[in-house]
Each structure stands twice: as structure tokens, then as C-alpha cells.
N, C-alpha and C positions, 0 to 999 in steps of 0.2 A: 893492697893497691887495687884500685878500681880498673878493671879491664876496659879498654876502649870499645865502644859499640861499633858494629858495622853499619853504615848508613843503609837506609831501606833500599836504595838503588844508586849504584855508583855513577858517577859522570865521567865521560872521556877526559883524560888528561894527556898532556904532551908525552908522546912516546908509547902510549897505549894504542892498541888496534884490535879490532875484531874480524875474524875471518868468516868466510861462507859457512865453514864447518861449524863455527860457533852458532850461527843462526839456525842450521840444520839441527843441532842439538836443542836449541831453544824451541824450535817447532815441534820436535818429538816430545819434549816435556809438556808443552802446551796442549798437544793432542791427549796426553794422559790426563792432563788437568781438566780439560773439557769432557772427556769420556767418563771421568769419575762422577759426574752429574750434568747431564744434557740440559738441565734447567739453567746452566751457566750461559747457554748459547745466546738468548735474546740480550741479556745485559751486556755481554762482551761486544756484540755487534753495535748495540747502542752507544757503548763506551767508545768505540773506535770512531764514531762520528762526533760524539760530543767533545772529544778531546780537540777537534779541529773546527767545531761549529762556530766559534766566535772570530775566525780568521777574517781579517778585513785588510786587504792589500792597499786600501786607500789611506788607512790609519796606521798601517804597518804594525797591526795587533794580531795576537792569536797565533794559532798554527798547531800542528800535531807534536808538541814537545813534551807531553806528559804533564802539563800544568793542571790537568784535571785533578791530580792528586794533592795540589796545593791550595791553601787558603789565599784569598777569599773565593777562588774559582770553584773549588769543591763544594761551596756553600751557596752557589748561585741557585736560584729557584729552578732554572732549566735542568740542573744536574740532580735534583732531588730524587732519591731512590737509587742512584748509581754509586754513591760513595762507598758503601760497604763492598761492593763488587770490586771497585778500584783498589781498595786497600787489601782485599783478599788476594788479588791478582799480584800486587806489588809484593806482598809478604811471600807467596809461593815462589816467585821468580828470584828474590833475594836469597831465600834459604837454599834453593836449588843450585843457584850460581853465585856464590858469595864473592868470588874473585873476578868475575866477568863484568866489565864496565858497559852492560847494556843500558842505553838510555831508556826511560820509561815511554817516551814517544814511540820508539821502535817496538817496545814490548806491547803496548796497547794496539798498534797497528797490526802486528803480527797475530796477536790473540785474536782480533777480529777476523782475519783471513782464516785461522784455523777453525774458528767457530762456525764460519759460513761454509767451509769445506766439510765440516763434520755434518752439518744440516743437510747440505746438497752434495753428496760424495761423488758425483760425476764432475764436479768443478774443480779447476785448479787455477787460482787467481794469481796473476803476476804481482810481484811485489819487490820493493827495493828497500835497502837499509842504509842507515847513516844520519837519521834525524838528530838534530842537536838537542841538548837537555833544556829543561825549563830554566830560563834566565830571568824572566820577570813575569809578574802576575797582574799586570795593569790592564789587561784586556777588559772589554766592556761585555756585560751580558746581552748578547745581541742575536741569539739563535731564533730561528722560526718556531712558532707554537703550534699546536694542533688546531688552533682556531683559524688559521689562515684559510681563507675560503674563496680566493680569486687568484688568478695567475698574476695579475698586477701586484698583489700583496706579496707574492713569492719572488717577483722579479729582482728586488734589491738583494736578496740572498743568492739568487742564482748568478747575478753579476759578480758578487764577491767570489763565489765558488768557481765561477767559470763553467757552470753547467746549464744545460737547456731544461725547458719544463718536461720534455720527454725524458731526459735522463733522471730527473728527480722523481718522476712518476715510477720509473723502473726501480730506483732505489727504494722507494716507499713500498712498492709491491714485494720486492725481494725481502726487505727487512721485516716488514709487517706480516710477511707470508711464512714466518717462523712459527712452528709449533710452540705455544706458550707465550708468545709475544703479546704484550697486554699494556693497558693504560690504567693507571690508578689516580682517583681523584685527589688523594693526598699529595701525590707527587706532581701530576701535570694539569690538574683541574678537569681531567676527563677520566671516565671509567665506570665502574670497575669490572671490565670484561675482557676476554682474549679477543684477538683479531682472527684467530683460526686455530685449528688443532692438528694441521698437517703441514709439513715442510714443503712448501710449494708456492712460489710467487705467481706461476701460471694460475694455479687454482684459486689464489687470493684474488686475481684479477676477474676470473670467471665468476666467483661468488659475489664480488662487488657488482658485476653487471646483471646477474640473474636473480638476486635476492630482492624481496620486497622490504626495504628499510623503513623503520619507523622513527620519525624524529623524537628526540627526547631532550627536554630542556632541564638541565640540572639545577639544583638550589642555588648554584653560584651563577646562574645565567648562562652558562656554556651550552652550546648545542652540540649534540652527538647523534649517531644513528645506531640502532640496535635491531637485531632479528634473531629469531630462534631457527637454528640449523642443527638438524640431527639430534634435537632434544637439549641443545645447549645454546645459551645466549652469547652471541658474538657482536662485536661493534665495529664501526668505522668513525673516523674523526672527520671533520670538515676538511682538514688538509689531505685526507685520503680521497674523499669523493670530489674534491676540486677538479680532479682529472676526469671525472665522469658526470658532466653536466646533464645528461639525459636521466641518470639515476637520481640526481638531487631533484630534477624536475618531477619525476614520478613520485618522490618521497613527499613533495608538496610543502617543503619548507627548507630555506636555505637559499644562498644566491646560485642562480643557474648562470655559470660563467660560459658563454658560447665561445670564447676565445680558446677554450680547451677542447673544442670539437675535434680538432686534428689529432691531439694527443689521445683522446678516447678512442678514436678509430684505430690508431695504431695499437692500442692495448687490446681492442677487440680481435685484432689479427693474431696477437699472441695467444689470447684465449682459445682461438680456434685450432691452433697448431699443437705439436707435441711439446712437452715441457722443455725439451732440450733447447729448443729455439729461445725461450725465455732465459734459460739458465745461462746459456752462452752470452746473451746480451747483459744480464745482470752481472756476470763475472767481470766484463769489461768496465762497466760503469762503476762498479764497487772498487776495482782497481784504481780508476781515475779518481775516485772520492778520496782514497787513501793517500793521494799525492797532493791533495789540496794543501796549500801553505807550505809546500816544499820547493818552490820554484827557485829559491836562492840557496838551497842545500845541495851538497855534492853527494848524491845517493849513489849506491852501488847495486846493480841488479842481482836479486837473489836467485841463485841457481839451485835447483832441486830436481830429483828424478821425476820422470813423468809418472803420474799416478792414475788410479781409477780406470786403467785400461779394460776392466771388466765390470760394468755396472749397468743397471737397468735405467739408462738415461732417459728413456721416453715413457717408462711405466710410472703411472701416477695413481695409485688406488685410492679410493675414498672408503669411507666406513661401510657403505652399502656394497661396493665392489668386493671387498674382503669378506664381509659377512655372507655373502652368497656362495662362497667357495666351499663352505661347510655349514651344515644346518645349525650347529650348535656353537659357533664362533661368537664370542662376546667381546665388545669393545672395552678396552681399559682406558684409564686417564692418559691424556696426552696423545701422541701420534702412534699409539701402539694397539695392536689388537692380539687377543689371546686365542690361539688356534689349537683345538684338541688334536692330538696325534693319534693316528690308528693304533690300537692296542692299548691305549691309556696314556695319560699324562698330557701336558700342555706346554706350549712354547709361545713367548712373546715375539711378535714380528713387527718391525718398524714400518708402518704404513706407507711412508713416503718413498720407500726404497723399491719395492717390488710387489707385484701382485701375488697372491699366495695360492698355489694349486698344489693338490696332493695326489699326483698320478700314481699309477701302479708301479713305482720304482722304490728302491730301498732308501734313497735319500733325495731331497730336493735342496738344491744349493741357494741360499738367500743372502744377498749382500747386506752387511750390517756395518755400523760404525765403531762399535765395540762389543765385547762380549763378556760374560762372567764365567769363570772356570772354577769347578769345584776344588776345594782345598782338602788337605788331609784330615781336617777335623769336621767334615760334613757341611761347611759353609761355602760361601763363594767369594771369589776375589774378582772385582771388575778391572779388566786390563784392556789396553787398546789392542785392536786385531792386528796381528802381523803374522799371518799364516801361510802355509803352503798348501795348496789344494792337491789331493791325490785321488785318483779314481779307484773305487772299490771293485770287488769282484762280481757286483751285480749290476753294473752299469751306472751307479750313482757316483757321489763323491763324498769324501770325508775331510776333515780339517786337522792338520797337524800344526799345533802351535810351534812356532819357531823360537819363542823366547818365554818359557814358562818353567817354573821350578819343578818339573816332574821329569822322570826319565822317559824319553820318547825315541823309539827306534827310527832310523832313516829310511824312508819309503824307497822303493826300487825306482818308481818313476814319479815324476811330479809335474803338475800343471803350473801355469804362471801363477806367481804370488798375487794376492789381491785381498780386498777387504770382504771376507766371506764368513759365513757361519753355515751350520747344517741343521735342517729340520729332519729329525730322525724318522724312520718309517716304523720302528718298533721300539718298545720300551727298553728292552735289554741293549739297544744300540746307544743309549745315553751314555753308559759307562761299560764297555766290553771290548772284546776283541773282534776284529773284522777279518774275514777270510782273506788270506794273502799278505796281511800286514800285522806286525807285532807293534801296535801303538795304541794309545788310549783315544777313544772318539769323544770329543767334547761337543756338547750340544748348546745352542744358544738360549740364555736366559737373560732378560733385561731386569736387573734388580736394582 
């Protein structure tokens, strides 16, 4: 007899309900999913917008219902390059929660929230659950393209979404300010370069303003802008620089839309301030974006513990900043830097989280979003950070994993839990005993 197959994702039926705890468990699983490969972050954030991008209240079409996984919507040109990520996410959640009737609209939306909070660890984005499942796929392909080069051309989309030009500029800066966010000619008609290599919307704005951009007309006729920054070619789309008319004017090609002068001035103010100012605003606007198309849904506010109560919210190192902290530091791919540790050895530090200093202490505490722990066979297992911080006998701190398959003694005193890793001051501290505690010290490796 043929066994019935479990649908990729169940839909809510009469008598079934999901609790806040169910979504806490889903969020925890999604954090593990994202931590297993941080390159998932940009496509998950893109996915969270593309699932609702065709929402049109005037036609009563579209909305965040998970239709992104269904044909013909999955085959829309605007969704090129995202379908593999959609199906991978769907498969992960279905296998992890085969009996939970999560709608895929909620899954995509929460995955976007988790991806953003992983990239920007000081954020906590408000969210609600209860999106209905995909009931029809008749929506039209009507999302804005990277070629939108005036506010007037943006306005029909802003009207549909209930967003202002300022809010769209903030969404653009935050989402394109993700390390690894990029455009590919094969998918969007623009590319093939990253928008930047550090998780920072504020820095994306600052770079947009201060860089000398060169216009580039692609063989397909599309105009884009490129520049060499820190030895790498990065790019901006017309829809990026539409909010920076002075930058377009300086580049010498493209429409200089002076109606965006006010938005550009506000972005300049964000560039002058600490990153926490932009991050707080992006969190609000991104939360608003996730509600687009849910006006007639009965959503329930998601309740979760406060997080990130210890993080370097205003610290925003660049490659130059980090490299100057030690003469032999070398930059690795993405938003990480390899820093030599006194006594020998190296550790990878996420650049967007904290500046790196190696004072005369036994340890330096560094916020991270995930870590790799050595296993019993000499390899490493990447796991989400869920650790307790304990002071050591020499004035620094150590990390005790609270959920890992090794025997760990309970420390006598603990500091508040948080997302932390440890840069060791000596080689033997990578794996060894620390005075005053009988537990294993694990150090951060990004693998």
C-alpha cells in the first residue's frame, strides 16, 4: 500500500490552532537554520518582501500568504533566483514540524524577521502571526524593478503598500545593507556585484553618499552604478540612488530627481549618527512592511522574551578600523576579519558587531550570532549561541554553552545570558581548564 505523503506545508483547518509557544519553537528552529549558513540572510529578507510585493488593495490581489511557492507566481521574472531558497525553507519547516499547521505566509514573514535580527543582533522586530494560506494565484506581476529612477515612478507602489518615500528609502538601505546582498543580471537584469560587505544600513547610506560612482550601461541597456571600495567592486541600482539626487548628479548620468531632496537630507542625518539610530528606524519600518496585505486578517501579536540586552549597538567597524587593531589582521570573505591571537592561532570576528581590541586581559568578549564548537572527532559543529557568560579568575569572561552535547560543570556565578563568544588570550585557553571553574572553554570560529 502506498503511504500517503505529507503536504509540504499544512494549512489551517477547523478546530486546529497554533499557540505563541509554537511560534517561539518555530523561531528557534529558524535561528538554527539561518546560523547554519549566514548566506541565507539576503535571500530570506528578499523573500519576505517578494511574498507581498504584488499586493494591490485596489484589485484585491496578492498579499503575504506564501503564494511565492506556487506557480505561476514562483516563475514570475521578478522572483527569479529566489525559488530555490523558497523551496529549501519550505522543506526545512515541513520536516521539522510535520504536524504543525503553519501557513507558509507566516513562515516566510518570520524567517525574514529572524534573518534581519541575525544580521543586526541589537534589533528585535515586532511581529504578528495568523496570515491565511495561499488561496489563489491570480495576482499580477507588478513589483517595482531596480530601474525605477524617480519618486513619481515609485509612487504607485508606495500607494499600494501604504509606505512613504522615506520609509522605502530606509527599507532599501537596510536590506541592501546586508553583507552579501547582491544583484545578478540573469535574475534582475542588473549586476553582478554585491551592494556591500558589512551588515549595516547606516554604512550603506554613508557609502552611497561619499563614494564616486561610475555609471555603467549593461548590454541589455540597463543603467547601474559601480565603484571600487576596499579592493572590491560594489554597486548601486537606479532605485537605490533615486533617494540621493546629489549623488546621481555627481555621477553624471541618470535622472536627478530633486523631489527626493528631502529624503536625501534625512538619510544624511542617519549617516552622521550612530548606527543604533538607523537600526531602530529600520526595525519599525520593516515590521510595518511585514504587515502589508494583512489589513483584513485577524493577526495575533507574537510575544517573545526581550533579547540583545548586551550588544555593541553603536559599534560599526569597517575593514580599516579592524585591520588597524593588529598589524597582521587579514580580511576574509564577507563581513568577517581574521585576527591573530597573542601566543598563536587565529579567530574570525564578525565585523558588523563590534570593534576588535586585544588589551592585556586574559579574554575579550565579542558578540556573535552563532559559533562553532569542537566535537569529539576533531571537527566543528555550528550551533546557535545560547550561552551563559561567567567571569574568570583573571578579570575576563568565559562562555559556557547551555545546550551542547558535552559535560559542562555549572559555574558558581553567572552574568546575564546573551549572544557572546570569546576571543582567547592564549592558545591553551582554546580548550582547557580555567582557574576557579571546571568546564571547557570554547572559542569562536566561523566556519
